[in-house]
LONUMI-635067 format. One record per residue (C-alpha): residue number from 1; residue in three letters; y, x negated, z negated. Coordinates in steps of 0.001 Angstrom, whole numbers, padded with zeros to 6 digits. Layout:
<pts>
num residuo py px pz
NUM ALA Y X Z .
...
</pts>
This chain:
<pts>
num residuo py px pz
1 MET 022030 025480 -010032 .
2 THR 023174 023348 -007603 .
3 THR 023848 023842 -003891 .
4 LEU 020291 022323 -002384 .
5 GLU 020341 020134 000065 .
6 LEU 017356 019078 002161 .
7 LEU 016821 016560 004128 .
8 ASP 020331 014163 004552 .
9 PRO 019401 011034 006070 .
10 SER 021886 009329 003455 .
11 ILE 019963 011053 000573 .
12 GLY 016358 010786 001674 .
13 PHE 015398 013959 -000637 .
14 VAL 015567 017405 -001774 .
15 GLN 018815 017401 -004521 .
16 GLU 018582 019638 -007201 .
17 GLU 019147 020249 -010767 .
18 ILE 016583 020694 -012455 .
19 ASP 016601 022489 -015764 .
20 SER 015588 020432 -018359 .
21 SER 013860 022387 -020376 .
22 ILE 010894 022098 -017487 .
23 ASP 007609 020615 -018090 .
24 LEU 007357 019224 -014954 .
25 HIS 003513 017647 -015824 .
26 ALA 002782 021215 -016402 .
27 GLU 005327 022833 -013379 .
28 ILE 003640 019727 -010880 .
29 ASP -000346 021110 -011826 .
30 ARG 000879 025055 -011571 .
31 LEU 002295 024461 -007379 .
32 ARG -000516 021823 -006042 .
33 ARG -002467 024938 -007789 .
34 GLU -001676 027538 -005803 .
35 LYS -000932 025296 -002956 .
36 ASN -004023 023990 -002166 .
37 ALA -002417 020144 -002307 .
38 VAL -003572 017451 -003668 .
39 LEU -001394 014975 -004290 .
40 LEU -002288 010842 -003659 .
41 ALA -000884 008226 -005850 .
42 HIS -000599 004202 -004588 .
43 TYR -001023 001742 -007521 .
44 TYR 001994 000177 -007609 .
45 GLN 003637 003998 -008399 .
46 GLU 005612 003932 -011941 .
47 PRO 002789 005095 -014858 .
48 GLU 003665 008707 -015184 .
49 ILE 002828 009563 -011335 .
50 GLN -000765 007744 -011513 .
51 ASP -001838 009623 -014443 .
52 LEU -000774 012818 -012426 .
53 ALA -002469 011993 -009102 .
54 ASP -005236 013526 -008325 .
55 TYR -006529 010529 -006480 .
56 ILE -005113 006444 -007324 .
57 GLY -006257 003540 -005104 .
58 ASP -005014 001170 -002703 .
59 SER -004323 001398 000966 .
60 LEU -008537 002115 002177 .
61 GLY -009442 004465 -000829 .
62 LEU -005584 006426 000271 .
63 ALA -006488 006685 003741 .
64 ARG -010305 007663 003210 .
65 GLN -008810 010369 000822 .
66 ALA -006378 011347 003373 .
67 ALA -009219 011137 006002 .
68 GLU -011026 013908 003676 .
69 THR -008991 016120 002018 .
70 GLU -009468 019723 002662 .
71 ALA -006276 020822 000755 .
72 ASP -003483 022268 003173 .
73 ILE -001103 019880 001221 .
74 ILE -001054 016310 000790 .
75 VAL 001965 014860 -001077 .
76 PHE 002350 010645 -000423 .
77 ALA 003354 009255 -003765 .
78 GLY 003497 005506 -002255 .
79 VAL 005374 004549 001188 .
80 HIS 006209 005929 004626 .
81 PHE 004291 004177 006423 .
82 MET 001255 005815 003749 .
83 ALA 001611 008905 004096 .
84 GLU 002466 008281 008293 .
85 THR -000832 007323 007862 .
86 ALA -001853 010832 006442 .
87 LYS -000095 013115 008324 .
88 ILE -002543 010305 011535 .
89 VAL -005626 011516 010391 .
90 ASN -003971 015022 009706 .
91 PRO -002457 016554 012364 .
92 THR -002368 020696 010746 .
93 LYS -001806 019200 007452 .
94 LYS 001553 019359 005777 .
95 VAL 002309 015868 003882 .
96 LEU 005099 014928 001873 .
97 LEU 006522 012000 000750 .
98 PRO 009560 012496 -002060 .
99 ASP 011740 010102 -000491 .
100 LEU 011194 009398 002889 .
101 ASN 013093 006244 001732 .
102 ALA 010511 004750 000322 .
103 GLY 009927 001847 003141 .
104 CYS 008006 -001327 003101 .
105 SER 009741 -004588 003306 .
106 LEU 005983 -005081 005618 .
107 ALA 006407 -003079 007744 .
108 ASP 009971 -002939 008130 .
109 SER 009537 -006668 009324 .
110 CYS 006895 -005301 012690 .
111 PRO 009567 -003574 014846 .
112 ALA 007830 -001506 016841 .
113 ASP 008984 -003493 019886 .
114 GLU 009368 -006596 019024 .
115 PHE 005666 -006088 018507 .
116 ALA 004841 -004951 022131 .
117 ARG 006523 -008175 023927 .
118 PHE 005035 -010065 021398 .
119 VAL 000944 -008737 022127 .
120 ASP 002197 -008812 025886 .
121 ALA 002999 -012288 025819 .
122 HIS -000122 -013081 024419 .
123 PRO -002452 -010947 026955 .
124 GLY -006389 -010405 026462 .
125 HIS -006336 -010813 022291 .
126 THR -007518 -008019 020070 .
127 VAL -004428 -006542 018267 .
128 ILE -005861 -006771 014246 .
129 SER -002284 -004747 012670 .
130 TYR -002727 -004636 008428 .
131 ILE -002043 -000823 007397 .
132 ASN 001652 -002042 006344 .
133 CYS 003180 -001410 009517 .
134 THR 004495 001927 010941 .
135 ALA 002710 004253 013098 .
136 ALA 004645 003268 016294 .
137 THR 003397 -000609 015607 .
138 LYS 000357 001650 014458 .
139 ALA 000404 002650 018590 .
140 LEU -000004 -000641 019433 .
141 THR -002823 -001901 017780 .
142 ASP -007093 -002449 018682 .
143 ILE -008246 -002043 014866 .
144 ILE -006674 -001202 011648 .
145 VAL -007331 -003392 008542 .
146 THR -006945 -002848 005073 .
147 SER -007115 -005899 002252 .
148 SER -010039 -004573 001350 .
149 ASN -011633 -004769 004711 .
150 ALA -009604 -007425 006592 .
151 LYS -012407 -010187 006547 .
152 HIS -014965 -007872 006596 .
153 ILE -013731 -006736 010108 .
154 ILE -013032 -009725 011184 .
155 GLY -016317 -010329 010907 .
156 GLN -017032 -008177 013688 .
157 ILE -015351 -009725 015988 .
158 PRO -017036 -012404 018468 .
159 ALA -015764 -015158 017612 .
160 ASP -014654 -016092 021350 .
161 GLN -011778 -013297 020947 .
162 PRO -008432 -014003 020555 .
163 ILE -007214 -012538 017674 .
164 ILE -003666 -011712 017557 .
165 PHE -003152 -010705 013374 .
166 ALA 000670 -008832 011850 .
167 PRO 002833 -008414 010267 .
168 ASP 001465 -009925 006695 .
169 ARG 001836 -014052 007083 .
170 ASN 000258 -014954 004233 .
171 LEU -002687 -012550 004599 .
172 GLY -002863 -013705 008279 .
173 ARG -003626 -017266 006780 .
174 TYR -005773 -016602 004232 .
175 LEU -008579 -014275 006721 .
176 ALA -007324 -017088 009606 .
177 LYS -008981 -019780 006462 .
178 GLU -011974 -017503 005004 .
179 SER -013258 -016319 008311 .
180 GLY -012893 -019706 010662 .
181 ARG -010287 -018118 012621 .
182 GLU -007944 -020751 013025 .
183 ASP -007078 -020396 016145 .
184 MET -005861 -016829 015113 .
185 VAL -002365 -015698 016077 .
186 ILE 000047 -014332 013601 .
187 TRP 002752 -012572 013744 .
188 ASP 005510 -013248 011194 .
189 GLY 005968 -010616 008963 .
190 VAL 006150 -010826 004277 .
191 CYS 006187 -008886 001203 .
192 ILE 009196 -008649 -000768 .
193 VAL 007094 -008339 -003287 .
194 HIS 004342 -010751 -002950 .
195 GLU 006884 -013832 -001399 .
196 THR 008433 -013783 -005268 .
197 PHE 005961 -015315 -006991 .
198 SER 007282 -018549 -008359 .
199 GLU 004042 -021531 -008741 .
200 LYS 006229 -023174 -011256 .
201 LYS 006140 -020056 -013457 .
202 LEU 002393 -019802 -013303 .
203 ILE 001547 -023089 -014065 .
204 GLY 003391 -022778 -016762 .
205 LEU 001490 -019544 -017873 .
206 LYS -001475 -020727 -017130 .
207 ALA -001139 -024009 -019895 .
208 ARG 000449 -020528 -022143 .
209 HIS -003174 -018818 -021688 .
210 PRO -005834 -021963 -021263 .
211 GLY -009017 -019971 -019857 .
212 ALA -007194 -016820 -018764 .
213 PRO -008252 -016399 -014827 .
214 VAL -005330 -015722 -012724 .
215 LEU -005752 -012709 -009725 .
216 ALA -003949 -012627 -007174 .
217 HIS -003844 -010409 -004215 .
218 PRO -003714 -012288 -001109 .
219 GLU -000349 -011198 000382 .
220 CYS 000629 -013973 -001816 .
221 GLU 002154 -017305 -000407 .
222 GLU -000494 -020091 -000303 .
223 ALA 001134 -022495 -003416 .
224 ILE -000346 -018682 -005515 .
225 LEU -003028 -018487 -004172 .
226 ARG -004582 -022571 -004641 .
227 HIS -004407 -021232 -008216 .
228 ALA -005762 -017891 -008218 .
229 ASP -010022 -017870 -009890 .
230 PHE -010083 -014286 -007668 .
231 ILE -008419 -012943 -004696 .
232 GLY -008670 -009472 -003581 .
233 SER -006764 -006060 -002806 .
234 THR -005125 -004411 -005638 .
235 THR -009107 -002129 -006114 .
236 ALA -011273 -005405 -006375 .
237 ILE -008354 -007106 -009523 .
238 ARG -009105 -003598 -010769 .
239 ARG -012335 -003675 -010614 .
240 GLN -012956 -008326 -011399 .
241 ALA -010992 -007189 -014599 .
242 SER -013520 -005240 -015692 .
243 GLU -016614 -006468 -014878 .
244 ASN -014850 -010326 -015913 .
245 SER -015714 -011631 -019874 .
246 ALA -012551 -013022 -020270 .
247 THR -010434 -011070 -022044 .
248 THR -006651 -012205 -020886 .
249 PHE -005598 -012069 -017037 .
250 ILE -002714 -013303 -015064 .
251 VAL -002297 -011070 -012127 .
252 ALA -000216 -011952 -009701 .
253 THR 000648 -008713 -007397 .
254 GLU 003018 -005892 -007550 .
255 GLU 002776 -005533 -011598 .
256 GLY 001991 -001321 -010946 .
257 ILE -002035 -002187 -011218 .
258 LEU -001475 -003406 -014782 .
259 HIS -001196 000320 -016069 .
260 GLN -004988 001263 -014851 .
261 MET -006487 -002401 -015592 .
262 GLN -005168 -001326 -018791 .
263 LYS -007049 001636 -019201 .
264 ASP -010039 000703 -018080 .
265 ASN -009902 -001962 -020229 .
266 PRO -007863 -001390 -023895 .
267 ASP -008761 -004459 -025604 .
268 LYS -007848 -006896 -022806 .
269 THR -004393 -008305 -021662 .
270 PHE -002740 -007547 -018729 .
271 ILE -000094 -010588 -017784 .
272 ALA 002206 -010196 -014670 .
273 ALA 002401 -012868 -012940 .
274 PRO 006862 -014030 -013017 .
275 PRO 009014 -014179 -010395 .
276 GLU 010795 -016915 -009219 .
277 SER 014266 -015347 -010855 .
278 GLY 014660 -012907 -014054 .
279 CYS 014855 -009972 -012274 .
280 ALA 011869 -007371 -011708 .
281 CYS 011082 -008944 -008719 .
282 ASN 007201 -008031 -009343 .
283 GLN 008013 -004370 -009062 .
284 CYS 008320 -003278 -005480 .
285 PRO 011899 -001171 -005392 .
286 HIS 010727 001186 -002065 .
287 MET 007888 002268 -004835 .
288 ARG 009514 002855 -007356 .
289 LEU 011836 005313 -005441 .
290 ASN 009224 008537 -005991 .
291 THR 009842 009921 -008891 .
292 VAL 008230 012907 -011440 .
293 GLU 011793 014846 -010926 .
294 LYS 011388 013835 -006846 .
295 LEU 007471 015129 -007024 .
296 TYR 008247 018063 -008295 .
297 LEU 011032 019505 -005738 .
298 CYS 009154 018247 -002959 .
299 LEU 005945 019743 -004358 .
300 LYS 008871 023395 -004839 .
301 HIS 010224 023102 -001740 .
302 GLU 007421 021369 000285 .
303 ALA 009928 018780 002267 .
304 PRO 010481 015956 002763 .
305 GLU 007728 016295 005426 .
306 ILE 006615 013277 007621 .
307 THR 006586 014093 011474 .
308 MET 005318 011664 014090 .
309 PRO 005529 012563 018350 .
310 GLU 001735 013183 019268 .
311 GLU 001663 010604 021764 .
312 THR 001986 008295 018880 .
313 ARG -000620 009657 016399 .
314 LEU -002573 009798 019044 .
315 ARG -002603 006743 019852 .
316 ALA -002276 005206 016537 .
317 LEU -005074 007460 015771 .
318 LYS -007519 005306 017369 .
319 PRO -007174 002366 016053 .
320 ILE -007079 003868 012413 .
321 GLU -010949 005925 013487 .
322 ARG -011574 002013 014059 .
323 MET -010566 000482 010704 .
324 LEU -012847 003658 008846 .
325 GLU -016096 003129 011312 .
326 MET -015977 -000686 010722 .
327 SER -015084 -000325 007490 .
328 VAL -018946 001456 005879 .
329 GLY -020475 -000547 003279 .
330 VAL -016363 -001902 001878 .
331 SER -015002 -000519 -002004 .
</pts>
């Protein structure tokens, strides 16, 4: 074995040579039973990790699972802000992220210090932040939302109460239009995956597959949403694929969701919407930093662990609790 390196800032994950004879799936199962650990995974994780997870979901579902779990250890196969959210609602539990470098371009686009000045420049506004933001940004927020519950929650805010929405400009614009809150003040942030889809290529794809519904996430650019037959969260997109009688679908979100959609509907065809370039830009590079090998070492050594100042955690907890309270009935 090589020397074990933990939490080296230049690495961000446990580094150790793994015996090639080890059955990683069996070892992960053994470790989570022995340690009373739960594995939560986002739809955008690689299929192998999704198949290992105790629970797979979108941000709202994962937040609920994190708040309700009785496990001693939460292993979050997702990105940093998701693991932070789990820690915020579970201060006494150990929360692990296989690779600390699994960040989020959207969260990074809204630094807390800059956002604080933005909020101060708009006094009297209710601050609503998409869950895709850091704990420090959540701490500056009145209510957290996800793409599943945002419209439902905004509908509970009095019409005469001005709103700041952060950090995703595309989701903000979509919600402003859907809720009739055209005066919403929107932070200018964006997801690198959802801004990359090509309208021209999507139109060509629709022409080659006439009748195939386009299912799109509201983080997509408006030009893509104009061509969508259904707009919703990843969970809603997955559900729509099962409920719709069509047999072929074009899906405009991170392509990791196609794995569950195909498992739900083995007789249907799912086509990932194409990005502008020929790259795999519809895969989130941050989500894909987590691997089964890192997941195994994370469980084995119970590291890297998510921590944060208690003051930040307590301030960030309040808007998350408000979200959960205001999301009753949303699936």
